[in-house]
N, C-alpha and C positions, 0 to 999 in steps of 0.2 A: 429192388434193382431191375428185375425183369420188366415190371410194369413201367418203370421210368424209361427203359430202353424202347419199348413199344411206343410210348408216348412221344419220345424224341424223334423217332424214325418212322412215323406213321406212313408218310407218303412213299418213301422208297420201299418199305415193306409191302405196301399195298400193290405197287407196280410189280414187285417180284412175285407176290402170291398170285396175282392175276396171270402172269406169264407162266409160272410153274403149274398153276391149276389147269391152264389150257392143255399143256403137254401131258398132264396126268390123266385127264378125262377125255381127251379128244378121241381116243380109240375105244372107249367104253360105250357100248351101243346105247344104253339108256341115258347115260349122262353126257353123251357127245353134244358139244355146242351146236352141231348142225341139226339136231333133232328139233322138231316143232315144239315139243313140250318145253324143252330147255330154253329155246329162243323166246317162247311166249312168256315164260317165267321171268327171264332177264328183261324182256320188253316192259313188263309191269313193275319189276322191282326197282330198276334204275330211276324212272320218273318218281316213284314213291320216295326213294331216298333223297332225291333232289328237292322234292316238295317239303319233306321234313326238315332238311337242312335250312332251306330258305325261310320256313315258318319260324324256326328258332332264331335265325339271324334277324329277321324283320321285327321280331318282338323287341329288339334292342333300340329300334328307331323311336325317338322321343317325340319329334315334331314333324309335321308334313313339310315345313319350310326347309328341312334338311335335304329334301329331294329336289330343290331348286337347281336348274341347270347352271353350270359354271362356264367361265370363259375357256378353261382348258378342255372342256368337252368339245368345243368347236374345233380347236386345233387338232385334237385326235381324230375327229370325224373327217376333217380335211385331209389328214395324212392317209386315212383308209381309202378315201375316194381317189386321191391323186396317184397313190401307188397302184391301185387297181387299174386306173386308166392308162398309166405308163406301160404296165405289163401287157394289157389288152392291145395297146397300139403296136407294141413290138410283135405280138402274135399275129396281128392283122397285116402289117406292112413289111415285116422283115422276114425274108425267106430263111427257113431253118429246117434241119432234120426233124423227123417225128419225135425222136428221143428228147431233143431240146424243147420241143413244143410241150411235151408232157411235164418236163421240169418247170418251165415257166407257168404252165397252168396250175401245177401244184402250189407254186409260190403265190400266184394270184388269189387262189382260194384262201390261203393262210392270211393274206393281207386284208381282204374284205370281210372275212368271217367275223361275225359279231362276238362280243364278250360272252364268256360262259355264264350261264344262269347262276352257277354256284360260285362264281368268282368272289362274291361278297363274303363268303365263308372264309376263304383264305385271306382276303383283305382285312377282315376283322381280326383274324388270328395274328396277322403281322402288325396290327396297330393302326391300320388305315381306317378310312371312313366308309362303312358299308352302305350308307345312304347315298353318298355321291356316286359310288360305284354302281349302285342299283339304277340310278338315273341314267348313267352312261350306257348301261346294259340295255335299257329300253331304247335309247336313241340309236345305238349301234345296230340293234335288230331291225329297227325301222329303216335305217340306211341300207342294210343288206337286202331287205325285202324290196326296196325300190331299185337299187343298183344292179343286183344279180340278174333279175329277169330282163333287164335292158342290155347289159354288157355281155353276159356269158353266151347268149344265143348268137351274138355276132361272131364270137370266137369259134364256137362249135355249133353250127346251125342244127336245130332239132325241130321236127315236125310235130304239131299238135300241142305245143306248150305256149299258152298265151301269157301276156304280162299279168293280167288280173288273177288268173288261176295260180300262177307261180307266187304272186304277192301274198295271196291268202294262204297258200300252202306253207310258206316260210313262217308267217305270223302264227299259224295254227300250231306249228311245232314248238314255238317258244313262248308266246304270250300267256297262254293258260297256265303254264308251269311257273311263270314269273309273277303274274298278277294275282292269281288265286291265293297263294300263301301270304302275299302282302295284305290283301283285303281281309283275310281271315285273322292275321295278326292284329290288324287295326281294329277289327270287330271285337276281338278278345280284350284289347286295351280299353275300349270305350264302354263295352257292355258286360264283359265277364272278366273283371280285373283279377279275380282269384286265379282263374286259369292262366291269365297273362303272367302273373307273378310266379305261378308254378312253372311255366315254361322258361321263364328267365333263369330259374335255378339250374337249368341244364345248359350252362353257358359254353361248355366245351364239347357237348354232344354233337353239334352240327359238324365240327371238324372231323370227328371220327366216322360219322355217317358218310362224309365226303371220301374218307379213306376206303370204305366198303365199295362205294360207287366207282372209285378209281380202280380198284382191283377188277371189277367187272369190265370196265371200259378197256383196261389193259389187256385182259384176256381176249376181248373182241378184236382189238387192234392186232394182236399177235395172230389170231385166226385169219384175218384178212390178208396179212402179209405172207403167211405160210401158204395159203391157198391161191395166191396170185400166180398167174402164168408168166409174168414179166421176168426178164433176166435180172439176176441179182445186181448187176452193174447199174441198170436203169433205176431200179428201186433205190439203190444207194445214192445216186445223183439227186433223185427227188427228195429223199430224206435229208440230204445236205441242204437243199434249197429250203426245206422246212425249218432246219436248224438256223440258217442265216436269217430267215424271216422272223423267227422267234426271238433271237438275240437282239436284232435291230429294234423290234417293237417294244420289248421290255426296256431297252436302253433309252429310246426316244420317249416312251411313256413316262419313265421316271424323271428324265430331265425336263420335259415339258411340265409335268406335275410339280416338280420342285420349285419352279418359278411362282407357282400359286400355293405353295405350302401343302401340296397334296402328292408328294413323291410316291408314296406307297400305292395310293389309289390310282394314280396315273399309270404307273407301271403295270398294275394288274388289269386295269381297264383295257389297255392296248395289247398287253402281252398274253393274257389268259383267255383262250378262245373256246368257243363252243364247237369242239372238234367233231362231235357226233353230227351236228348240223352241217359242218363243212364237208364231211365225207358224203353226206346225202347230196349236197349241192354239186360236188364233183361228179358223182355217179349220174346225177340227173342231167346236167348241162354240158359237162366236159368229157374228155377221154377218161374212162373209169380208172385208168392207171394213175391219173393225177391225184386220186384219193390217198395215195401213199404219203403225199405231202402233209395233209392234216392228220393222217394216221400216225406219222412219226412225231408230229407236233405234240401229241399226248405225252410222249416220253420227254421231249425237250422242255416243255413248259413246267412239267412237274419236277424235273431235275432242278430247274431254276427255283421253283417254289420251295423245294427241299433245302436248297442252299440258303435261301433267304431266311427260312425258319431256323436253320442252324446258326446263322449269323445273329439273329435276334436272340436266340437262347444263350449264345456266348456273351452277348452284351449284358443280358440280365444277370448272368453268373458273375461277371466282372463287377457289376454294381452291387450285387448281394452275394458276396463270396461265402457267407455263412450258410446259405441255402444250397 
């Protein structure tokens, strides 16, 4: 019964454990998240967990043709570009208080932020296509690498950041983590089939590795919010902007994907964001306070993911009541 409980509520428990863990260890000198040793350990552990998740997920891809771009990819990319341009135009040409600028900047980051590298794990768990999701992840990261260095410096001018350096920096943060596990999975499939079959046996492990990574990210998010000097009212407004952006993107992604029989993949592609990259982009190009937007997005998107997994489990229980 206990194992089933943990299995059914992995994501909420991961977020809760990350939050509680931060408050438990924040004041312990050696284990404090602010210590270089702990920061370094987390910095290596999280990419390793994501790499392992993606390797296990990509082992399930049968043919390279599954990675062919789809029409719905184009519609989602257009949505990301248009929403980013609309918000940037408002920030450039509409006079507003600094508080509201930070709210709009937080929303802009949430719209243009690319799909999370580990989104394929949740997509596969929900019954969607991990391969088409992987293709969109590549495309959305390319889009962000081009649009962000062009648009963001116009909104908040910064000295010493060129387009080319920013382009390479964004790609370097994402593409190695996304492409290396794919190439390794394909290498195993072609040349080491025994290892490939062995990895296929761990079909649910990727999801639980994502739960561990989520606990770490949740703790980091809580730390950034607790240590912020901004008034609570301003943080709350930016967090609400993140919530609205999250709900809108899941809703539109699902509805656009549904027209092409890819409802689950469309929703995850547009709704599940690489919030770690988004927080970095906000700190690098915009007012650092705008990072509260993607920081809160961690909570919103995983609450939606938890609800989706709960709905899927209920449907399965209705179909197979004996189980």
